[in-house]
C-alpha positions as CSV (number, residue, x, y, z in Angstrom):
1,M,175.5,178.8,86.6
2,Q,172.3,179.7,88.4
3,Q,171.5,177.3,91.2
4,N,168.0,175.9,91.7
5,V,167.1,176.6,95.3
6,T,163.8,175.5,96.8
7,S,162.2,178.5,98.3
8,T,161.5,178.9,102.0
9,T,157.8,179.3,101.2
10,T,157.6,175.9,99.4
11,K,159.4,174.1,102.2
12,G,157.3,175.9,104.9
13,I,154.0,174.9,103.1
14,V,155.1,171.3,102.7
15,I,156.1,171.0,106.4
16,G,153.0,172.8,107.5
17,L,150.7,170.6,105.5
18,I,152.4,167.5,106.9
19,L,151.8,168.8,110.4
20,V,148.2,169.6,109.7
21,I,147.5,166.1,108.3
22,L,149.3,164.6,111.3
23,G,147.2,166.7,113.7
24,L,144.0,165.7,112.0
25,A,145.1,162.0,112.0
26,I,145.8,162.2,115.8
27,Y,142.4,163.9,116.4
28,F,140.3,161.5,114.4
29,A,142.2,158.5,115.7
30,N,141.1,159.6,119.2
31,L,144.6,159.4,120.6
32,D,145.4,160.9,124.0
33,I,146.9,164.3,123.1
34,N,148.4,164.6,126.6
35,G,150.5,161.4,126.1
36,P,153.8,161.0,124.3
37,I,151.9,161.5,120.9
38,K,151.9,165.3,121.6
39,W,155.7,165.4,120.8
40,V,155.4,163.7,117.4
41,G,154.4,167.0,115.7
42,Y,157.4,168.7,117.3
43,V,159.8,165.9,116.2
44,V,158.4,166.2,112.6
45,F,158.7,170.0,112.7
46,I,162.3,170.0,114.1
47,G,163.4,167.4,111.6
48,G,161.7,169.3,108.8
49,I,163.5,172.5,109.7
50,I,166.9,170.8,110.0
51,W,166.3,169.0,106.7
52,S,165.4,172.3,105.0
53,V,168.6,174.0,106.1
54,M,170.7,171.0,105.1
55,S,169.0,170.8,101.7
56,Y,169.5,174.5,101.2
57,G,173.2,174.1,101.9
58,K,173.5,171.3,99.4
59,Q,171.5,173.3,96.7
60,I,174.0,176.2,97.0
61,S,177.0,174.0,97.2
62,Y,177.5,174.9,100.9
63,N,178.5,178.4,99.8
64,A,177.0,180.2,102.8
65,T,177.7,181.2,106.4
66,F,176.0,180.2,109.6
67,G,173.8,183.3,109.5
68,N,172.6,182.5,106.0
69,Y,171.7,179.0,107.0
70,F,170.0,180.1,110.2
71,S,168.0,182.8,108.3
72,H,166.8,180.2,105.8
73,G,165.7,177.8,108.6
74,F,164.0,180.4,110.6
75,K,162.0,181.7,107.6
76,V,160.8,178.2,107.0
77,A,159.8,177.9,110.7
78,A,157.9,181.2,110.5
79,I,155.9,180.1,107.5
80,V,155.1,176.8,109.2
81,T,154.0,178.7,112.3
82,V,151.6,180.9,110.3
83,I,150.1,177.8,108.7
84,L,149.7,176.2,112.0
85,I,148.0,179.2,113.6
86,I,145.6,179.3,110.7
87,Y,145.0,175.6,111.2
88,V,144.3,175.8,114.9
89,V,141.9,178.7,114.5
90,I,139.9,176.9,111.7
91,F,140.1,173.6,113.7
92,N,138.7,175.1,116.8
93,L,135.9,176.7,114.8
94,L,135.0,173.5,113.0
95,F,135.4,171.2,116.1
96,P,134.1,173.1,119.2
97,D,134.1,169.8,121.1
98,F,138.0,170.1,121.2
99,K,137.7,173.2,123.4
100,E,135.5,171.3,125.8
101,M,137.9,168.3,125.8
102,A,140.8,170.6,126.6
103,I,138.8,172.3,129.4
104,E,138.0,168.9,130.9
105,E,141.6,168.0,130.8
106,A,142.5,171.3,132.5
107,R,139.9,170.4,135.2
108,K,141.5,167.0,135.8
109,S,144.9,168.6,136.0
110,M,143.7,171.2,138.5
111,M,142.0,168.6,140.6
112,K,145.3,166.7,140.9
113,K,146.8,169.9,142.4
114,N,144.4,169.9,145.3
115,L,142.8,173.3,144.4
116,T,139.5,174.3,145.9
117,P,136.4,174.0,143.7
118,D,136.2,177.8,143.7
119,Q,139.8,178.1,142.4
120,I,139.1,175.4,139.8
121,N,136.0,177.1,138.5
122,Q,137.8,180.5,138.4
123,G,140.6,179.0,136.4
124,L,138.3,177.3,134.0
125,D,136.3,180.5,133.5
126,V,139.5,182.3,132.5
127,T,140.4,179.3,130.2
128,R,137.0,179.4,128.5
129,K,137.2,183.2,128.1
130,F,140.7,183.3,126.6
131,F,140.9,179.8,125.1
132,M,141.6,181.0,121.5
133,V,144.2,183.5,122.8
134,F,146.0,180.7,124.7
135,V,145.9,178.3,121.7
136,I,147.2,180.9,119.3
137,G,149.8,182.3,121.7
138,G,151.0,178.7,122.6
139,T,151.3,177.8,118.9
140,L,153.1,181.0,118.1
141,I,155.6,180.9,121.0
142,G,156.1,177.1,120.9
143,Y,156.7,176.7,117.2
144,L,158.9,179.9,116.9
145,L,161.0,178.8,119.8
146,F,161.4,175.2,118.5
147,G,161.9,176.7,115.0
148,A,164.8,178.9,116.2
149,I,166.4,176.0,118.0
150,S,166.0,173.8,114.9
151,A,167.4,176.5,112.6
152,L,170.4,176.8,114.9
153,I,170.9,173.1,114.9
154,G,170.5,172.9,111.1
155,A,172.9,175.8,110.6
156,A,175.5,174.2,113.0
157,V,175.5,170.8,111.3
158,T,175.4,172.0,107.7
159,K,178.8,172.2,105.9
160,K,180.0,175.8,105.3
161,E,182.4,176.9,102.6
162,P,181.7,180.6,102.2
163,N,185.1,181.4,100.6
164,K,184.1,179.9,97.2
165,I,183.5,182.3,94.3
166,V,180.1,183.7,94.9
167,E,177.8,183.9,91.8
168,D,174.9,185.4,93.8
169,I,176.0,187.6,96.6
170,N,172.4,188.1,97.9
171,Q,171.7,184.6,99.2
172,I,169.7,185.7,102.2
173,G,166.7,186.5,100.1
174,Q,166.3,182.9,99.0
């Protein structure tokens, strides 16, 4: 009997769209992105990856190894990361005021560190020049790191019974 397995692409798109909607809601609600709200997206992301691994296990009757589960979870995380990179690029193009808000927050942060005005201006010039690189790089590294950790957790907590009769030996591609 062929098992109906939800693809990593479908799961990644769903989780990615939820995170995009959440990000837009936070922005339009004018919530402080430097407060605890900044972790809500990561909590949703981590929960989504763990859920996707556990649901994959259930769909294949837990007939997989730790590596199969991790691979599935990391593929979902990679798809979500690509969606979020596209989102942050488009978001920053559509809402250039966000860049200025971020630079102002950086200025406040630097002032708390008792830096000289020259040092602050130099730092802000670099931030302005490479803002998009920092945003894309931060999104890439942050979400892939949390995605790997989430996939590890999901693979660890999902039941494993790889000794059952295997109908489809090539599970990794799903």
